[in-house]
C-alpha positions in Angstrom: 0.1 -0.3 0.1 1.3 3.3 -0.9 3.0 5.2 2.3 1.5 8.3 3.4 4.6 10.0 4.9 4.8 11.5 8.9 4.7 15.0 7.6 1.6 15.0 5.9 0.3 13.1 9.3 1.7 15.8 11.5 0.1 18.3 9.3 -3.6 16.9 9.0 -3.1 16.0 13.2 -2.6 19.7 14.0 -5.4 20.8 10.8 -8.1 18.1 12.1 -8.5 20.6 15.4 -10.6 23.0 13.4 -12.6 20.0 12.5 -13.3 18.2 16.1 -17.1 19.4 15.8 -17.5 18.0 11.9 -19.6 15.3 12.2 -20.1 12.9 9.4 -23.0 11.8 7.0 -22.7 8.4 5.5 -25.6 8.4 3.1 -24.4 4.6 1.7 -21.9 2.3 3.3 -19.2 2.3 1.1 -16.0 -0.4 2.3 -13.2 -0.6 0.3 -11.1 1.1 -2.0 -13.4 3.7 -4.1 -12.7 6.7 -6.1 -14.0 10.1 -4.1 -15.1 12.6 -6.0 -15.1 16.1 -4.4 -15.3 20.4 -5.0 -12.6 22.2 -5.1 -14.1 25.5 -3.9 -10.3 26.7 -4.2 -8.2 25.3 -1.7 -10.9 24.6 0.9 -12.4 21.1 -0.8 -8.4 19.7 -0.8 -7.6 20.5 2.6 -10.8 19.8 4.5 -11.4 16.5 2.5 -7.7 15.4 3.4 -8.4 16.2 7.0 -11.5 14.4 7.4 -11.7 11.4 5.1 -9.2 8.2 6.4 -6.1 7.8 6.0 -5.0 5.9 2.7 -6.9 8.4 0.9 -4.6 9.4 -2.0 -5.7 12.5 -3.6 -5.0 13.4 -7.8 -2.8 16.5 -7.7 -1.7 19.1 -11.1 1.8 18.2 -11.5 3.3 21.0 -11.5 2.3 21.3 -7.5 4.6 17.9 -7.4 7.8 19.6 -8.8 9.6 22.7 -6.8 10.4 24.9 -9.7 7.3 24.5 -11.6 5.5 24.6 -8.4 6.9 28.1 -7.3 6.1 29.6 -10.9 3.0 28.5 -10.9 1.9 29.9 -7.6 4.0 33.2 -8.4 2.2 33.3 -12.0 -1.2 32.1 -11.5 -2.3 31.2 -7.9 -1.3 34.4 -5.8 -1.9 37.1 -8.2 -4.9 35.7 -10.2 -6.7 33.3 -7.9 -5.7 35.6 -4.4 -5.4 38.9 -5.9 -2.2 39.5 -4.5 0.4 41.8 -6.0 3.4 40.7 -7.8 5.6 41.2 -4.9 3.7 39.5 -2.5 2.8 36.8 -5.4 6.8 36.5 -5.5 7.6 36.1 -1.6 4.7 34.0 -0.7 5.6 31.8 -3.4 9.5 31.5 -2.4 8.2 30.4 1.2 5.3 28.5 0.3 6.0 26.8 -3.3 8.9 24.4 -1.0 6.7 23.6 1.6 3.5 22.7 -0.6 5.2 20.5 -2.7 7.0 18.5 0.5 3.4 17.8 1.6 1.8 16.7 -1.6 4.8 14.7 -1.8 3.9 13.4 1.5 -0.2 13.2 0.8 0.9 9.9 -1.5 -0.6 12.6 -4.4 -1.0 10.8 -8.0 0.5 13.9 -10.7 -2.0 14.6 -12.8 -0.2 15.2 -16.1 -2.5 18.0 -18.5 -2.6 17.8 -22.6 1.0 15.0 -22.1 0.8 11.5 -23.3 2.7 10.9 -19.4 -1.0 11.1 -18.2 -1.3 7.4 -18.7 1.1 7.4 -15.6 -1.2 9.1 -13.7 -4.0 6.2 -14.4 -1.4 3.0 -13.7 -0.3 4.3 -10.4 -4.1 5.2 -10.0 -4.7 1.5 -10.8 -1.7 0.4 -8.5 -3.0 1.9 -5.5 -6.8 1.2 -5.5 -5.5 -2.5 -6.2 -3.2 -2.3 -2.8 -6.5 -1.1 -1.1 -5.9 2.7 -0.9 -8.7 4.9 -2.3 -8.5 7.8 -3.9 -9.5 11.6 -3.9 -10.3 13.3 -7.4 -11.8 17.0 -7.7 -12.9 17.4 -11.5 -14.7 20.1 -11.3 -14.0 22.8 -14.3 -14.6 26.1 -12.6 -12.4 24.7 -9.3 -12.8 28.6 -7.8 -16.3 28.6 -7.7 -17.5 28.9 -3.9 -21.0 28.6 -3.8 -23.4 25.5 -4.1 -23.2 25.0 -8.0 -20.8 22.3 -9.0 -20.8 23.1 -12.8 -19.6 21.1 -15.1 -17.1 18.2 -14.6 -13.8 17.2 -16.3 -15.0 13.7 -17.5 -11.4 12.4 -18.3 -10.9 10.4 -14.9 -13.6 8.3 -15.9 -11.5 6.2 -17.7 -10.8 5.0 -14.7 -13.8 2.8 -15.3 -12.5 1.3 -18.4 -9.2 0.2 -17.0 -10.6 -0.8 -13.9 -13.0 -3.2 -15.4 -10.3 -4.9 -17.6 -7.8 -5.2 -14.6 -10.5 -6.3 -11.9 -13.4 -7.3 -13.9 -16.1 -5.5 -11.8 -17.5 -1.4 -12.2 -15.4 1.6 -10.2 -17.4 3.3 -7.2 -17.1 6.7 -7.0 -18.4 8.5 -4.5 -19.7 12.0 -4.0 -18.2 14.0 -1.2 -19.5 17.2 0.2 -17.6 19.3 3.0 -19.6 21.7 4.6 -17.8 24.1 6.5 -21.1 26.4 7.0 -23.0 23.2 8.3 -19.9 21.7 10.3 -20.4 18.1 8.1 -19.0 15.6 6.3 -21.2 13.8 4.0 -20.2 10.7 2.0 -23.0 10.0 -0.2 -23.9 6.8 -2.2 -21.4 5.2 -5.2 -22.5 5.6 -8.5 -21.4 3.1 -10.8 -21.4 2.3 -14.3 -23.8 -0.5 -15.4 -22.0 -1.9 -18.4 -26.1 -1.6 -20.3 -24.0 0.9 -22.4 -21.1 1.6 -24.4 -18.4 3.4 -22.6 -18.5 6.4 -24.6 -22.2 7.1 -23.9 -22.9 6.3 -20.5 -20.0 8.4 -19.5 -21.5 11.2 -19.9 -25.0 10.0 -17.7 -22.4 9.2 -15.0 -20.9 12.3 -14.8 -24.2 14.2 -15.0 -25.1 12.2 -12.2 -22.2 13.0 -10.1 -23.4 16.4 -10.9 -26.6 16.5 -9.5 -25.6 14.8 -6.5 -23.0 17.3 -5.5 -24.9 19.8 -6.0 -28.1 18.2 -4.3 -25.5 17.1 -1.3 -24.7 21.6 -1.5 -28.4 22.0 -1.5 -29.3 19.7 1.6 -26.0 20.2 3.7 -25.1 23.6 2.7 -21.3 24.9 1.7 
């Protein structure tokens, strides 16, 4: 099983103090390795879900965040000046200070790098299949508008659904995608019922149906439990 490092476990233990009063709502009974689907909401989704979901849940992470120089460059050119609206001097300072720590933390979580517009994306899927086969769960944030703060999920990238096709070939069973909602206002972690392919339609046709079901479920959970 993929090992999660001491640095992540120590940071998680400290950050979990913020979530002591959170309650967990299980809408289903999902045992064993699954693929959790959650919203970004900037950094709120990743931080909250990694603190509240079980250990040995491995997140997908943009590959640039897994390499020091690339991470610092991305934080300086986009995250801090555009997403956080900071000035160039402050963006450069924070990127230099926080970038290396962020890379170390992500590596310690056992994160699986996601390579965008690259043939190396094959490595993403192969490492994911290995982790599932070893008993780890996976955490993916596929919402396209990842800075959206309200309850609407919006459209999802559908590329991650290829895991169904690959897992079926490897394990001979449908993979379970489990929607997750973290409500900071309602202090609730909600783990929904799993959503799986049926195999009744060709994969290319059914993946759109599954994506819409995940979107609708995440939206409904946000309306029910808050954001």
